[in-house]
Backbone bond lengths (Angstrom), bond angles and torsions (degrees), N, CA, C in turn:
res aa  C-N    CA-C-N  psi(-1)  N-CA   C-N-CA  omega(-1)  CA-C   N-CA-C  phi
1 M - - - 1.286 - - 1.468 116.35 -
2 S 1.283 122.68 148.89 1.464 125.08 -179.27 1.543 110.15 -70.11
3 E 1.368 114.74 151.43 1.458 111.94 173.88 1.529 114.18 -62.53
4 E 1.316 110.47 -34.91 1.574 113.88 176.67 1.499 117.03 -55.76
5 F 1.362 117.48 -40.32 1.415 129.18 178.08 1.516 100.52 -66.29
6 C 1.213 121.99 -55.49 1.479 121.86 -168.94 1.513 109.13 -61.51
7 E 1.310 118.95 -37.21 1.454 126.82 -173.01 1.554 106.70 -67.25
8 K 1.416 111.41 -27.52 1.453 114.27 -175.63 1.516 111.86 -102.44
9 S 1.338 115.27 0.31 1.426 117.75 -176.67 1.520 117.52 -87.32
10 L 1.267 115.22 78.24 1.509 126.68 -175.77 1.473 107.12 -137.19
11 S 1.328 114.81 130.22 1.509 121.50 177.38 1.432 105.86 -73.59
12 V 1.405 116.72 130.81 1.412 118.93 170.41 1.520 113.44 -134.82
13 P 1.263 124.05 152.81 1.539 122.35 172.55 1.442 109.50 -70.59
14 I 1.392 110.43 179.32 1.523 117.73 173.18 1.592 98.73 -117.45
15 R 1.408 106.84 122.62 1.472 113.90 -167.13 1.551 111.44 -93.96
16 S 1.318 121.04 -14.66 1.458 121.38 -178.67 1.423 112.31 -148.60
17 L 1.267 116.54 177.14 1.555 123.38 -179.62 1.508 107.36 -77.08
18 E 1.396 117.67 -30.46 1.496 119.71 170.59 1.381 114.41 -60.84
19 E 1.407 119.37 -45.19 1.367 121.84 172.29 1.390 119.49 -54.38
20 L 1.329 111.42 -43.75 1.506 119.11 178.96 1.393 107.51 -59.73
21 K 1.332 120.65 -50.37 1.483 126.55 -172.33 1.572 112.60 -61.94
22 T 1.416 111.71 -29.78 1.499 114.18 -177.26 1.557 111.67 -100.37
23 W 1.473 117.05 6.30 1.426 113.55 -178.96 1.443 110.59 -70.90
24 K 1.361 117.30 146.35 1.408 125.76 173.64 1.487 114.48 -125.75
25 P 1.328 112.00 138.76 1.645 110.55 -179.07 1.566 108.12 -67.83
26 L 1.413 109.11 168.59 1.391 115.03 -179.90 1.589 104.07 -75.80
27 T 1.320 116.37 149.34 1.466 122.46 172.90 1.432 109.37 -57.54
28 D 1.326 117.10 160.14 1.491 121.77 -176.72 1.529 113.09 -63.21
29 R 1.425 115.37 -27.61 1.469 114.27 179.74 1.558 108.94 -82.45
30 T 1.334 115.55 -38.81 1.440 115.81 173.32 1.387 120.78 -62.26
31 R 1.428 114.40 -37.86 1.381 120.52 177.16 1.466 110.98 -64.38
32 S 1.432 118.62 -41.90 1.452 120.76 174.45 1.499 116.90 -57.15
33 Q 1.372 113.98 -42.61 1.464 116.24 174.08 1.426 115.15 -64.73
34 F 1.313 117.25 -38.29 1.492 123.16 -178.36 1.498 109.88 -64.21
35 V 1.366 117.27 -43.27 1.436 120.93 177.60 1.417 117.11 -64.33
36 Q 1.473 112.55 -39.65 1.443 114.66 177.59 1.560 111.20 -69.20
37 Q 1.248 122.81 -35.92 1.350 130.10 178.70 1.549 115.31 -72.10
38 C 1.178 118.53 -35.98 1.455 122.74 -162.33 1.484 121.79 -109.68
39 F 1.307 115.00 -47.72 1.544 114.42 -175.68 1.536 109.82 -159.57
40 T 1.267 114.70 162.39 1.403 117.75 169.87 1.565 108.68 -106.60
41 A 1.202 119.87 158.72 1.512 121.00 -170.96 1.491 113.24 -79.78
42 T 1.201 116.75 -25.64 1.547 113.74 177.60 1.553 108.93 -142.42
43 G 1.370 107.32 174.11 1.529 109.36 -174.58 1.488 113.25 -89.78
44 P 1.314 115.70 -165.33 1.525 118.06 178.73 1.580 111.28 -51.95
45 G 1.425 110.97 132.84 1.452 110.55 173.32 1.607 110.38 96.14
46 G 1.400 113.46 -11.96 1.467 119.41 171.78 1.429 111.42 84.45
47 S 1.362 125.61 8.22 1.436 123.13 175.30 1.523 109.91 -152.03
48 F 1.239 115.60 170.42 1.480 123.22 -179.65 1.601 105.59 -78.97
49 R 1.285 115.96 165.29 1.516 120.27 -176.16 1.527 108.21 -55.79
50 E 1.228 117.16 147.72 1.511 122.48 172.04 1.519 115.98 -61.11
51 Q 1.243 115.08 -29.49 1.550 116.06 -173.57 1.511 115.82 -64.05
52 Y 1.390 116.89 -8.34 1.536 118.15 177.64 1.411 109.78 -61.11
53 T 1.309 117.04 -32.94 1.576 114.16 -173.15 1.558 110.17 -90.41
54 K 1.239 117.79 -8.62 1.538 120.08 175.50 1.446 112.52 -70.35
55 N 1.236 115.97 154.08 1.494 121.88 172.06 1.579 112.92 -87.55
56 V 1.192 119.18 66.07 1.378 126.43 176.85 1.496 112.93 -123.61
57 P 1.387 118.92 161.82 1.473 118.65 -177.52 1.604 104.69 -70.99
58 K 1.372 107.92 152.20 1.475 114.28 -175.33 1.567 106.57 -122.56
59 T 1.313 110.45 151.58 1.558 116.07 179.84 1.537 107.54 -110.09
60 L 1.297 116.46 115.99 1.495 120.84 174.37 1.430 111.12 -107.90
61 I 1.319 116.76 134.72 1.527 123.47 179.09 1.539 103.46 -111.56
62 C 1.248 112.87 133.44 1.530 120.08 178.16 1.460 106.92 -111.08
63 H 1.252 118.59 113.99 1.603 126.05 171.53 1.600 108.76 -69.96
64 D 1.321 116.73 120.51 1.373 120.95 174.26 1.566 111.49 -141.21
65 M 1.368 115.09 80.95 1.409 123.07 -169.61 1.548 112.59 -112.95
66 K 1.366 115.35 92.95 1.530 118.46 173.87 1.470 113.43 52.47
67 G 1.359 114.15 38.16 1.461 117.48 173.44 1.603 116.19 89.92
68 G 1.473 110.30 -5.84 1.390 116.76 178.92 1.475 115.83 69.43
69 Y 1.331 120.66 -179.32 1.522 128.53 178.93 1.529 104.82 53.41
70 L 1.386 119.90 50.19 1.450 117.67 172.96 1.490 103.74 -95.17
71 E 1.364 113.41 -132.94 1.515 119.12 -179.23 1.617 107.57 -59.84
72 D 1.267 115.30 -22.64 1.602 113.95 -174.66 1.552 111.68 -70.56
73 S 1.419 113.16 -5.71 1.555 118.12 -172.08 1.520 104.49 -82.91
74 F 1.265 127.07 -10.63 1.345 124.31 -175.30 1.625 110.46 -85.17
75 I 1.288 116.24 120.53 1.438 123.27 -164.22 1.453 110.27 -72.20
76 E 1.371 115.31 -36.00 1.468 118.91 173.94 1.628 115.32 -87.22
77 G 1.265 112.39 10.73 1.456 117.49 178.68 1.549 114.50 86.80
78 C 1.291 113.23 178.67 1.521 122.32 -174.46 1.599 107.45 -140.55
79 S 1.256 112.39 166.95 1.496 117.94 178.50 1.542 109.91 -70.31
80 N 1.283 121.34 -25.44 1.352 127.04 -169.63 1.607 107.57 -80.61
81 A 1.402 118.12 104.73 1.338 120.53 -178.09 1.584 114.03 -67.49
82 E 1.223 118.50 -19.20 1.450 123.63 176.45 1.527 114.97 -95.47
83 A 1.398 116.34 9.10 1.501 111.69 178.99 1.375 118.74 -62.98
84 Y 1.288 120.24 -22.04 1.473 123.68 165.30 1.534 102.67 -144.93
85 S 1.338 109.70 138.38 1.453 117.31 177.38 1.518 115.37 -153.06
86 F 1.322 120.52 131.20 1.464 122.94 175.47 1.425 99.15 -156.19
87 I 1.379 118.15 124.65 1.473 122.38 -179.27 1.512 120.04 -116.73
88 Q 1.298 110.19 10.10 1.496 115.84 -176.66 1.555 108.82 -118.75
89 W 1.307 117.34 42.41 1.460 120.30 173.18 1.342 117.82 -53.36
90 G 1.458 123.70 -33.50 1.412 119.47 -176.52 1.520 119.20 -70.49
91 I 1.412 111.31 -11.37 1.497 113.88 178.49 1.474 122.04 -97.01
92 I 1.453 111.59 3.53 1.480 120.01 -173.60 1.547 108.27 -121.60
93 E 1.314 115.46 148.34 1.443 118.98 178.32 1.488 114.60 -109.07
94 I 1.406 119.86 -13.14 1.397 122.62 -179.50 1.588 105.26 -148.61
95 F 1.379 116.04 136.72 1.399 123.48 176.16 1.433 109.87 -119.23
96 V 1.346 117.24 131.14 1.618 125.04 -179.51 1.537 108.52 -115.87
97 Y 1.284 116.13 121.38 1.411 119.63 170.63 1.523 113.35 -89.16
98 F 1.321 122.20 117.51 1.500 125.24 -165.78 1.521 103.46 -111.41
99 S 1.308 115.05 147.17 1.567 125.57 157.39 1.437 108.02 -153.63
100 H 1.247 115.46 171.16 1.385 121.87 177.20 1.565 109.15 -95.62
101 H 1.321 116.75 62.56 1.497 123.04 177.11 1.484 99.25 -135.73
102 F 1.352 109.73 157.59 1.417 119.16 -174.23 1.556 111.34 -52.13
103 I 1.292 116.23 -58.31 1.416 117.44 -177.96 1.586 102.31 -122.54
104 T 1.289 120.72 122.66 1.384 128.41 175.17 1.496 110.39 -100.45
105 I 1.314 114.08 118.06 1.533 122.15 175.69 1.532 105.50 -106.46
106 P 1.384 116.94 123.46 1.564 117.99 -175.80 1.476 108.41 -61.48
107 P 1.342 122.68 138.40 1.397 122.24 174.83 1.579 108.37 -69.23
108 P 1.378 113.45 156.04 1.418 120.64 -178.48 1.562 115.58 -50.80
109 C 1.322 116.52 -38.31 1.430 115.15 -174.60 1.560 114.17 -63.82
110 W 1.532 110.72 -24.33 1.478 113.96 -177.14 1.553 101.74 -89.97
111 V 1.265 118.61 -32.66 1.580 118.85 -179.94 1.475 104.95 -62.93
112 H 1.412 116.58 -48.55 1.594 116.51 -177.64 1.391 111.58 -61.28
113 A 1.353 126.07 -45.24 1.379 127.56 -175.19 1.665 110.22 -64.26
114 A 1.339 113.08 -45.11 1.495 118.83 178.49 1.497 106.50 -61.03
115 H 1.286 122.25 -48.35 1.345 123.17 -171.74 1.459 113.85 -70.47
116 L 1.304 117.00 -37.70 1.516 128.13 174.72 1.518 109.29 -56.29
117 H 1.351 116.65 -29.24 1.508 123.79 -177.02 1.657 107.88 -104.21
118 G 1.328 116.85 5.29 1.321 117.72 174.77 1.557 117.03 74.05
119 V 1.281 114.80 24.02 1.498 127.40 -178.68 1.525 112.60 -104.41
120 P 1.371 117.31 120.15 1.379 112.47 170.18 1.526 116.57 -61.05
121 I 1.329 121.97 155.32 1.442 124.07 -177.13 1.496 109.90 -132.61
122 L 1.183 123.62 134.35 1.405 134.64 -171.82 1.564 113.03 -116.02
123 G 1.234 120.33 151.52 1.492 123.42 168.21 1.459 108.28 -112.31
124 T 1.233 125.05 -169.43 1.501 128.83 -174.89 1.403 113.96 -133.22
125 I 1.328 114.76 162.22 1.538 125.45 164.54 1.427 108.04 -128.42
126 I 1.351 112.54 127.68 1.429 118.44 -177.72 1.382 108.83 -137.10
127 T 1.334 122.19 139.50 1.424 130.48 165.26 1.458 109.41 -121.38
128 E 1.403 113.86 135.90 1.489 117.85 -175.52 1.444 105.29 -137.30
129 W 1.498 111.12 145.23 1.370 123.93 167.42 1.651 111.25 58.90
130 D 1.323 114.84 -155.78 1.407 119.63 -168.99 1.504 111.48 -68.55
131 E 1.330 114.59 -39.05 1.608 119.26 166.94 1.340 116.83 -57.07
132 G 1.374 118.19 -46.75 1.408 118.00 175.39 1.617 117.19 -61.34
133 A 1.308 110.82 -38.73 1.596 118.82 176.11 1.631 107.46 -60.63
134 A 1.275 116.73 -37.43 1.436 117.72 -176.79 1.575 107.75 -78.83
135 T 1.272 118.11 -32.33 1.563 122.29 175.78 1.534 101.71 -65.69
136 C 1.238 122.29 -53.87 1.651 117.44 -178.16 1.392 108.80 -60.91
137 S 1.319 119.98 -39.01 1.533 115.55 -179.98 1.592 112.80 -56.83
138 K 1.443 116.24 -36.19 1.508 119.95 175.91 1.458 111.60 -70.26
139 I 1.365 114.99 -44.76 1.486 121.38 -178.44 1.607 110.54 -56.90
140 F 1.275 108.82 -49.16 1.556 114.38 -173.19 1.640 113.30 -96.87
141 S 1.331 110.58 17.56 1.486 110.06 178.82 1.548 119.82 -69.75
142 S 1.296 109.86 -11.86 1.588 112.90 -176.35 1.608 100.21 -171.32
143 K 1.262 107.52 166.88 1.488 115.75 175.25 1.540 113.03 -68.97
144 D 1.368 113.51 -38.32 1.469 119.11 171.35 1.475 120.52 -56.15
145 A 1.488 108.30 -37.02 1.401 112.98 174.65 1.565 118.14 -71.35
146 V 1.252 107.53 -39.20 1.500 115.80 173.97 1.646 108.74 -59.53
147 N 1.248 115.94 -50.53 1.435 118.52 179.40 1.528 115.79 -63.00
148 E 1.293 116.34 -33.56 1.436 123.39 169.34 1.510 113.44 -60.05
149 F 1.286 117.07 -51.06 1.421 124.29 174.82 1.565 113.02 -56.53
150 I 1.282 117.11 -47.71 1.495 122.08 178.06 1.510 110.80 -60.39
151 N 1.405 114.56 -46.21 1.438 118.76 178.11 1.534 114.04 -59.66
152 S 1.354 111.81 -39.98 1.568 115.37 178.95 1.513 112.64 -69.33
153 L 1.178 117.11 -36.46 1.568 124.34 175.13 1.504 108.46 -68.08
154 T 1.320 123.64 -38.46 1.431 123.59 177.36 1.536 109.95 -68.30
155 E 1.277 117.23 -39.12 1.580 121.15 172.63 1.501 109.17 -54.42
156 L 1.184 118.72 -39.67 1.568 116.94 -179.23 1.455 114.36 -66.47
157 T 1.360 117.18 -20.03 1.528 118.04 -179.58 1.405 112.60 -89.82
158 L 1.301 123.30 -9.48 1.576 121.23 179.14 1.338 115.81 -85.54
């Protein structure tokens, strides 16, 4: 990979509605490089475990480590082998990566580990304090604003 790509390959949250509105997806070429270097889309056998469709209790684990996006945010990894660690993937059904940022997108190391073990992984949306109230007021100001927010979030998942 190019030095330019490596220098920019850091997972970061989306901190505001303005950042969400201006977010652009990776180019097809960069996305291809990213996928090849960072993670596979599904676990062994090409799909998540069958139990997700069954009507049984589920175990959800929520990551909440010092605000998130620490050494685990480096897409190419880091020298600290303990930067992210979870060894009981077989006993959970859903993993959530949490941080105190508006929109938390799980870093690729967590996406890779979860998918490798057949576990779906989610990010979070959080609004806090006065700034969060102002953000919610903007999001829910009209049906069009809600639809724009939902469409922007959907773009993140593609």
